[in-house]
VEXPAMAR-151573 format. One line per 5 residues: number of its first residue (from 0); for each residue x, y, z of C-alpha. Coordinates in Angstrom, 1 decimal. Example, Ala and Ser with C-alpha at 12.3 -4.5 7.8 and 13.67 -1.06 7.14 Angstrom:
0	12.3:-4.5:7.8 | 13.7:-1.1:7.1
This chain:
0	15.2:-21.1:-6.1 | 11.9:-20.2:-7.7 | 8.8:-20.0:-5.4 | 5.2:-19.8:-6.6 | 2.7:-17.8:-4.6
5	-0.7:-19.3:-5.3 | -3.9:-17.7:-4.3 | -6.9:-19.8:-5.2 | -10.6:-19.9:-4.4 | -11.7:-22.8:-2.3
10	-15.2:-24.1:-1.5 | -15.5:-24.9:2.2 | -15.7:-28.6:2.8 | -15.4:-29.6:-0.9 | -12.3:-31.6:-0.4
15	-12.4:-33.3:-3.8 | -12.6:-30.0:-5.6 | -10.1:-28.2:-3.4 | -7.6:-31.1:-3.7 | -7.9:-31.1:-7.4
20	-7.4:-27.3:-7.6 | -4.3:-27.5:-5.3 | -2.8:-30.3:-7.4 | -3.5:-28.3:-10.6 | -1.8:-25.2:-9.3
25	1.2:-27.2:-7.9 | 1.7:-28.9:-11.2 | 1.5:-25.6:-13.0 | 4.2:-24.2:-10.6 | 6.4:-27.3:-11.1
30	6.1:-26.9:-14.9 | 7.2:-23.3:-14.5 | 10.4:-24.5:-12.9 | 9.5:-23.7:-9.3 | 11.0:-25.6:-6.3
35	8.3:-24.6:-3.9 | 4.5:-23.7:-4.1 | 2.8:-21.8:-1.3 | -0.9:-21.9:-0.7 | -3.2:-19.9:1.7
40	-4.3:-20.6:5.2 | -6.6:-23.6:5.6 | -6.4:-24.0:1.9 | -7.6:-27.6:1.9 | -10.8:-27.0:3.9
45	-11.4:-23.4:2.9 | -11.6:-20.6:5.5 | -13.5:-20.2:7.8 | -15.0:-23.7:8.3 | -16.6:-22.6:11.5
50	-18.5:-25.3:13.4 | -17.8:-27.9:10.7 | -14.7:-28.3:12.7 | -16.8:-29.8:15.5 | -18.0:-32.6:13.1
55	-15.9:-35.7:13.5 | -16.7:-36.8:9.9 | -15.5:-33.5:8.6 | -12.1:-33.9:10.2 | -11.9:-37.5:9.0
60	-12.6:-36.4:5.4 | -10.1:-33.6:5.8 | -7.4:-35.9:6.9 | -8.1:-38.4:4.2 | -7.9:-35.7:1.6
65	-4.7:-34.4:3.1 | -3.1:-37.8:3.0 | -4.0:-38.3:-0.7 | -2.7:-34.8:-1.5 | 0.6:-35.3:0.2
70	1.1:-38.6:-1.5 | -0.1:-37.3:-4.9 | 2.2:-34.3:-5.5 | 5.8:-34.9:-6.4 | 8.7:-33.0:-7.8
75	7.9:-29.8:-5.9 | 7.7:-28.7:-2.3 | 4.3:-27.4:-1.1 | 3.4:-25.2:1.9 | -0.2:-25.6:2.6
80	-2.7:-24.4:5.3 | -4.4:-27.3:6.9 | -6.1:-28.5:10.1 | -3.9:-30.6:12.3 | -4.5:-32.4:15.7
85	-3.3:-31.1:19.0 | -2.0:-34.0:21.0 | -1.6:-32.3:24.4 | -3.5:-33.5:27.5 | -5.3:-30.1:27.8
90	-6.7:-27.5:25.5 | -8.5:-27.6:22.1 | -8.0:-30.7:20.0 | -7.1:-28.8:16.8 | -4.4:-26.5:15.4
95	-4.6:-24.1:12.4 | -1.3:-25.0:10.7 | 1.1:-24.4:7.9 | 2.8:-27.6:6.7 | 5.6:-28.2:4.3
100	5.6:-31.5:2.4 | 7.5:-32.9:-0.5 | 7.5:-36.2:-2.4 | 5.1:-37.9:-0.1 | 6.6:-36.7:3.2
105	5.6:-34.0:5.6 | 8.8:-32.2:6.5 | 7.5:-29.7:9.1 | 4.3:-28.4:10.6 | 4.1:-25.0:12.1
110	0.9:-24.2:14.1 | -0.7:-20.8:14.4 | 0.2:-18.9:17.6 | -2.0:-15.9:17.6 | -5.7:-16.8:17.4
115	-8.0:-13.7:16.6 | -11.3:-13.4:18.4 | -12.3:-9.9:17.3 | -14.8:-8.8:14.6 | -15.5:-11.8:12.3
120	-12.8:-14.0:13.8 | -13.5:-16.7:16.4 | -10.5:-19.0:16.1 | -10.0:-19.6:19.9 | -13.4:-21.4:19.7
125	-11.8:-24.2:17.7 | -8.0:-24.1:17.8 | -5.2:-24.4:20.4 | -2.4:-21.9:19.9 | 1.1:-23.2:19.3
130	3.7:-22.4:22.0 | 6.6:-21.9:19.7 | 7.3:-20.8:16.1 | 8.9:-23.1:13.6 | 11.8:-22.6:11.2
135	12.4:-25.0:8.3 | 15.6:-25.4:6.3 | 14.7:-26.0:2.7 | 17.0:-26.0:-0.3 | 19.6:-23.8:1.4
140	17.1:-21.3:2.9 | 15.9:-20.9:6.5 | 12.2:-20.2:6.2 | 10.1:-18.9:9.1 | 6.5:-20.2:8.8
145	3.7:-18.1:10.1 | -0.1:-18.2:9.7 | -2.1:-14.9:9.1 | -2.5:-13.2:12.5 | 1.0:-14.3:13.6
150	2.4:-11.2:11.8 | -0.3:-8.8:12.9 | 1.2:-7.9:16.3 | 4.1:-5.7:15.5 | 4.6:-3.3:18.5
155	6.0:-0.6:16.2 | 2.7:-0.5:14.3 | 0.1:-1.2:17.0 | 0.1:1.2:20.0 | -1.5:-1.5:22.1
160	-0.6:-5.0:20.8 | -3.4:-7.6:21.3 | -1.0:-10.4:22.2 | 1.8:-10.8:24.7 | 4.1:-12.5:22.2
165	5.6:-11.5:18.8 | 6.2:-14.6:16.7 | 8.0:-12.6:14.0 | 10.5:-11.2:16.5 | 11.2:-14.6:17.9
170	11.7:-16.1:14.4 | 14.0:-13.2:13.3 | 16.1:-13.6:16.4 | 16.7:-17.3:15.5 | 18.2:-16.3:12.1
175	16.0:-16.3:9.0 | 16.5:-15.9:5.3 | 12.8:-15.3:4.6 | 9.5:-14.9:6.5 | 6.5:-16.7:5.0
180	2.9:-15.9:5.9 | -0.1:-17.9:4.7 | -3.4:-16.1:5.2 | -7.1:-15.9:4.9 | -7.4:-12.1:5.4
185	-10.8:-10.7:4.5 | -11.2:-7.5:2.5 | -12.6:-4.2:3.6 | -12.1:-0.7:2.3 | -8.6:0.6:3.0
190	-7.2:-2.7:4.2 | -4.8:-3.1:1.3 | -2.8:-0.1:2.5 | -3.0:-1.3:6.1 | -1.5:-4.6:5.2
195	1.2:-3.1:3.1 | 2.1:-0.8:6.0 | 2.4:-3.6:8.5 | 4.3:-5.8:6.2 | 6.8:-3.1:5.2
200	7.4:-2.2:8.8 | 8.2:-5.9:9.6 | 10.6:-6.2:6.7 | 12.5:-3.1:7.5 | 12.5:-3.7:11.2
205	13.9:-7.2:11.0 | 15.7:-6.8:7.6 | 13.9:-9.8:6.1 | 12.1:-10.5:2.9 | 8.4:-11.6:3.2
210	6.3:-13.9:1.1 | 2.6:-13.4:1.8 | -0.1:-15.7:0.3 | -3.8:-14.8:0.8 | -7.0:-16.6:0.0
215	-9.2:-15.2:-2.7 | -13.0:-15.6:-3.2 | -16.3:-15.0:-1.4 | -17.4:-17.0:1.6 | -20.8:-16.0:3.0
220	-20.4:-12.4:4.1 | -16.6:-12.4:3.7 | -14.7:-11.4:0.6 | -11.1:-12.5:0.3 | -9.2:-10.2:-2.1
225	-6.0:-12.2:-2.7 | -3.2:-9.6:-3.4 | -0.5:-12.1:-2.5 | 2.9:-10.4:-2.6 | 6.6:-10.6:-1.9
230	8.5:-7.7:-0.2 | 12.2:-7.3:0.0 | 14.2:-6.4:3.1 | 13.5:-2.7:2.5 | 9.8:-3.2:2.5
235	9.3:-2.7:-1.3 | 6.8:-4.9:-3.1 | 8.8:-7.0:-5.6 | 6.1:-9.4:-6.7 | 2.3:-8.9:-6.6
240	-0.7:-11.1:-7.5 | -3.9:-9.8:-8.8 | -6.7:-8.8:-6.4 | -10.1:-10.4:-6.5 | -9.1:-13.3:-8.8
245	-7.2:-16.5:-8.7 | -3.5:-16.1:-9.6 | 0.0:-17.4:-9.3 | 3.2:-15.2:-9.2 | 6.7:-16.5:-9.2
250	9.5:-15.1:-7.0 | 13.2:-15.9:-7.6 | 15.1:-15.9:-4.3 | 18.4:-15.3:-6.0 | 17.3:-11.7:-6.6
255	14.2:-11.5:-4.4 | 12.2:-10.4:-7.3 | 9.2:-11.7:-9.2 | 6.1:-11.0:-11.3 | 4.3:-7.7:-10.7
260	0.7:-7.5:-11.9 | -0.2:-4.1:-13.3 | -2.6:-2.7:-10.7 | -2.8:0.8:-9.2 | -1.0:1.0:-5.8
265	-4.0:3.0:-4.5 | -7.1:2.0:-6.4 | -10.2:4.1:-6.5 | -12.4:3.2:-3.5 | -15.4:2.7:-5.8
270	-13.4:0.4:-8.2 | -12.1:-1.7:-5.3 | -15.5:-2.1:-3.7 | -17.1:-2.8:-7.0 | -14.7:-5.7:-7.6
275	-15.3:-7.0:-4.1 | -19.1:-6.9:-4.6 | -18.9:-8.7:-8.0 | -16.7:-11.4:-6.6 | -18.7:-11.8:-3.4
280	-22.0:-12.0:-5.2 | -20.8:-14.5:-7.8 | -19.3:-16.8:-5.2 | -22.2:-16.6:-2.7 | -24.8:-17.3:-5.4
285	-22.9:-20.1:-7.1 | -21.4:-21.7:-4.0 | -24.9:-21.9:-2.6 | -26.0:-23.9:-5.7 | -27.9:-21.2:-7.6
290	-27.4:-20.1:-11.2 | -30.0:-17.3:-11.4 | -31.2:-14.4:-9.4 | -34.3:-12.2:-9.2 | -34.3:-8.5:-8.1
295	-37.2:-6.1:-7.5 | -36.5:-3.0:-9.6 | -38.1:0.1:-8.1 | -36.6:2.6:-10.5 | -34.4:3.7:-7.5
300	-30.6:3.7:-7.3 | -30.2:0.8:-4.8 | -32.0:-1.7:-6.9 | -30.3:-0.4:-10.1 | -26.9:-0.8:-8.5
305	-27.8:-4.3:-7.3 | -28.9:-5.3:-10.8 | -25.8:-3.8:-12.4 | -23.4:-5.6:-10.1 | -25.4:-8.9:-10.3
310	-25.2:-8.7:-14.1 | -21.4:-8.4:-14.0 | -21.1:-11.2:-11.5 | -23.4:-13.7:-13.1 | -24.1:-12.6:-16.7
315	-27.3:-10.9:-18.0 | -29.0:-14.2:-18.8 | -29.0:-15.1:-15.1 | -30.7:-11.9:-13.9 | -34.4:-11.1:-13.8
320	-35.7:-7.7:-12.9 | -39.3:-7.3:-11.7 | -41.0:-4.0:-11.4 | -44.0:-4.0:-9.1 | -45.7:-0.6:-9.2
325	-48.3:0.4:-6.6 | -50.7:3.3:-6.7 | -47.9:5.6:-5.5 | -45.3:4.6:-8.1 | -44.3:7.4:-10.4
330	-44.4:6.7:-14.2 | -40.7:7.6:-14.4 | -39.9:4.9:-11.9 | -41.3:2.2:-14.1 | -39.7:3.8:-17.2
335	-36.2:3.9:-15.5 | -36.5:0.3:-14.3 | -37.3:-0.8:-17.8 | -34.5:1.3:-19.3 | -32.0:-0.2:-16.8
340	-33.0:-3.7:-17.8 | -32.5:-2.9:-21.4 | -29.1:-1.3:-20.8 | -28.0:-4.4:-18.8 | -29.6:-6.9:-21.2
345	-31.4:-8.7:-18.3 | -34.8:-10.2:-18.2 | -37.6:-7.8:-17.2 | -41.3:-8.2:-16.2 | -44.0:-5.9:-14.8
350	-46.2:-7.1:-12.0 | -48.6:-4.3:-10.7 | -49.5:-4.8:-7.1 | -52.5:-2.5:-6.9 | -55.1:-5.3:-6.9
355	-53.2:-7.1:-4.2 | -53.0:-4.0:-2.1 | -56.7:-3.5:-2.4 | -57.4:-7.1:-1.5 | -55.2:-6.7:1.7
360	-57.0:-3.5:2.6 | -60.4:-5.1:2.1 | -59.4:-8.1:4.3 | -58.1:-5.9:7.1 | -60.8:-3.2:6.9
365	-62.9:-4.8:9.7 | -59.9:-4.8:12.1 | -58.6:-1.4:11.0 | -62.0:0.4:11.0 | -61.8:3.9:12.4
370	-58.0:4.0:12.4 | -56.0:6.4:10.1 | -53.6:5.0:7.6 | -50.0:4.9:8.8 | -46.8:3.0:8.2
375	-48.8:-0.3:8.4 | -50.3:0.3:5.0 | -46.9:1.3:3.6 | -45.3:-1.9:4.9 | -48.1:-4.1:3.4
380	-47.0:-2.9:-0.1 | -43.3:-3.8:0.6 | -44.4:-7.3:2.0 | -46.5:-8.0:-1.1 | -43.5:-7.3:-3.2
385	-41.3:-9.6:-1.1 | -43.9:-12.4:-1.4 | -44.0:-12.0:-5.2 | -40.2:-12.1:-5.5 | -40.0:-15.2:-3.3
390	-42.7:-16.9:-5.3 | -40.8:-16.3:-8.6 | -37.6:-17.5:-6.9 | -39.3:-20.7:-5.7 | -40.8:-21.4:-9.1
395	-37.7:-20.7:-11.2 | -35.0:-21.8:-8.8 | -33.6:-18.3:-8.4 | -32.1:-16.5:-5.4 | -33.7:-13.2:-4.4
400	-31.2:-10.4:-4.0 | -32.5:-7.8:-1.6 | -31.5:-4.2:-2.3 | -31.3:-2.3:1.0 | -28.1:-0.3:1.8
405	-26.2:0.0:5.1 | -27.6:3.5:5.9 | -31.2:2.1:5.7 | -30.3:-1.1:7.6 | -28.6:0.9:10.4
410	-31.7:3.0:11.2 | -34.3:0.4:10.3 | -35.6:2.2:7.2 | -36.6:-1.1:5.7 | -39.5:-3.5:6.0
415	-39.1:-6.8:7.7 | -40.5:-9.6:5.4 | -40.8:-7.0:2.7 | -37.8:-5.3:1.0 | -35.6:-7.2:3.5
420	-36.7:-10.6:2.0 | -34.0:-12.4:0.1 | -31.1:-14.7:0.2 | -28.3:-12.1:-0.2 | -28.2:-8.5:0.8
425	-25.5:-7.3:-1.6 | -25.4:-3.7:-0.4 | -26.0:-4.3:3.3 | -22.6:-2.9:4.1 | -22.6:-0.1:1.5
430	-23.5:3.3:2.9 | -25.9:5.4:0.7 | -23.3:7.9:-0.4 | -21.0:5.1:-1.5 | -24.0:3.7:-3.5
435	-24.0:6.9:-5.5 | -20.3:6.7:-6.0 | -20.5:3.2:-7.2 | -23.3:4.1:-9.6 | -21.2:6.9:-11.1
440	-18.3:4.6:-11.4 | -20.3:2.0:-13.3 | -21.5:4.9:-15.6 | -17.9:6.2:-16.2 | -17.7:4.9:-19.8
445	-21.3:4.0:-20.8 | -24.6:5.0:-19.2 | -25.7:1.8:-17.5 | -27.8:3.2:-14.7 | -30.2:5.9:-16.0
450	-29.0:9.4:-15.0 | -32.5:10.3:-13.8 | -32.2:7.3:-11.3 | -29.1:8.9:-9.9 | -30.4:12.5:-9.9
455	-33.9:11.9:-8.4 | -34.4:12.3:-4.6 | -34.5:8.9:-2.9 | -38.0:7.7:-2.2 | -39.7:4.5:-1.1
460	-42.9:5.5:-3.0 | -45.2:3.9:-0.4 | -47.3:7.0:0.1 | -48.0:10.2:-1.9 | -45.0:12.5:-2.5
465	-42.8:10.5:-0.1 | -39.1:11.3:0.2 | -36.5:9.5:2.4 | -35.5:12.8:4.0 | -39.0:13.2:5.3
470	-38.1:10.5:7.9 | -34.2:10.6:7.9 | -31.5:13.1:8.1 | -29.9:13.9:4.7 | -27.8:11.0:3.7
475	-24.5:12.9:3.7 | -25.1:13.8:7.3 | -26.5:10.4:8.2 | -23.6:8.5:6.7 | -21.0:10.6:8.6
480	-22.8:9.9:11.9 | -23.0:6.2:11.1 | -19.4:5.9:10.2 | -18.3:7.6:13.3 | -20.5:5.5:15.6
485	-20.4:2.1:13.9 | -17.0:1.9:12.4 | -14.9:4.4:14.4 | -16.7:3.6:17.7 | -16.7:7.2:18.7
490	-18.8:8.2:21.8 | -22.0:10.1:21.2 | -20.5:13.2:22.8 | -17.5:13.2:20.5 | -19.8:12.8:17.4
495	-21.8:15.8:18.6 | -18.6:17.7:19.1 | -17.9:17.1:15.4 | -20.6:19.6:14.7 | -23.7:17.5:14.3
500	-27.1:18.4:15.9 | -27.3:16.6:19.2 | -31.0:15.7:18.7 | -30.1:14.2:15.3 | -27.2:12.2:16.7
505	-29.2:10.9:19.6 | -32.1:9.9:17.3 | -29.8:8.1:14.9 | -28.1:6.1:17.8 | -31.6:5.3:19.2
510	-32.7:4.0:15.8 | -29.6:1.8:15.5 | -30.3:0.3:18.9 | -34.0:-0.4:18.5 | -33.7:-2.0:15.0
515	-31.2:-4.7:16.1 | -34.1:-7.2:15.9 | -34.6:-6.4:12.2 | -30.9:-6.9:11.3 | -30.8:-10.2:13.2
520	-33.4:-11.5:10.6 | -31.8:-9.9:7.5 | -30.2:-11.9:4.7 | -26.4:-12.4:4.7 | -24.7:-9.1:3.6
525	-21.4:-8.7:1.9 | -18.7:-7.1:4.1 | -16.9:-4.1:2.6 | -16.3:-1.8:5.5 | -14.3:-2.3:8.7
530	-17.4:-3.0:10.7 | -20.4:-4.6:9.0 | -23.7:-5.8:10.4 | -23.6:-9.5:10.9 | -21.7:-11.9:13.1
535	-18.8:-9.5:13.3 | -21.0:-7.1:15.2 | -22.5:-8.7:18.3 | -25.0:-6.6:20.2 | -27.9:-7.8:22.3
540	-31.4:-7.3:20.9 | -33.1:-6.8:24.2 | -31.2:-4.0:26.0 | -31.9:-0.5:27.3 | -28.5:1.2:27.3
545	-28.8:4.8:26.2 | -25.4:6.4:25.7 | -25.3:10.0:26.9 | -28.9:9.9:28.3
């Protein structure tokens, strides 16, 4: 038979919209001659619904939408991720389930067995795990239904499995024709190859084909990249959907082959991250009800990259760049900001802040009398800019995009209520060296970001002749230390053993620790690395642990 793998972009809690999209795709699959359409994990509610699952009205609306959906689709079987009720006397009251329905009848429901609680996942907070896996016989095939994490516990791939059970092994032992996995698996750099390695190992180990259907779209800080696929018993990809866009591919089980979208097997890191940021920005802005954004353009590379990606995500008519020079702003910074705006075709305005800086200084002079200027006066400039951007946003119904990168956020090289102001921190999980790589990638065919912006030494321009490296280690060194500490969880001693100056390593780790309070107040940031700042990294703010001290 023909099976449609359908990755679509839901909006959490918009049951009418989501139901309409599911019906549309199911009808498209039926018209293409498919017998079965498979949708992602929690496709009806969107993933992750988080504490909406604790709202009784949300569950009632979900169940009502599910009832109408089951009754309203005919002529094709549908496997769909949905919330179902746990009827046992103990445990959580909900399951995260995959259900198969056809012509108004639910044929089988398989509940998720492995509930992740690491990084951004917190499923044990809401769901009860199933005690057994389910096989469904459908049109001559025995299909093993699993949900996302259920296939991420292969003992051949993970040296220390997180769970005591292996749902895939149990299903395979019962005799299967095909393993099906519906998922909402977020993107991060390198994850595509990790997934493919896990899946190929499962297929070859159990000698089973796999159909994998993943959610696509941005949801708060998470970006779901799609990439739904079919693998044969040898672990070769025989069908593949696009990444970062809605798509449907059809697999013919007579040959276990299907449609293969033309995409590089190992895409450039910059290309993949760029696609993720464009999708994440578009969906965050529009799903939050905004149509336009405003960005402070400093003439530096971070704000330039933010503007360039926002333009691709939303269109130039929706983006406004604002240059806000102070007494320390170099003329070339203003010129580069204006050139960038012209290259992108976005709106641009100039708002000098020198009179406001002078007014602040005059107001504070009695309190600051006899004290030398320090970082206080620098931060006042950043906070004036943040206030101006928020005023424009309020007046024009825009969302402020803050422009700080992960390297700055990690060590607190950013101003609370200043350049941290905004509704979305697009680059909050993008290290500084990757910012440069992304800028060069965007300039690969046509100069979008002025070359001088890329070539100039980074500077906040909050005091005369300021350079980032006056206060920070060189970014190539800083980023390596941050990656080792934040993403690879290496001990301080091991990072020092990699050849870094012990004093520098200790200072970087100290800065990470003492700036937790800033990050807790930062806007939502888009996750593109394996460990981002946000609710996937949970550290106390008030703590005194000094590793290696």
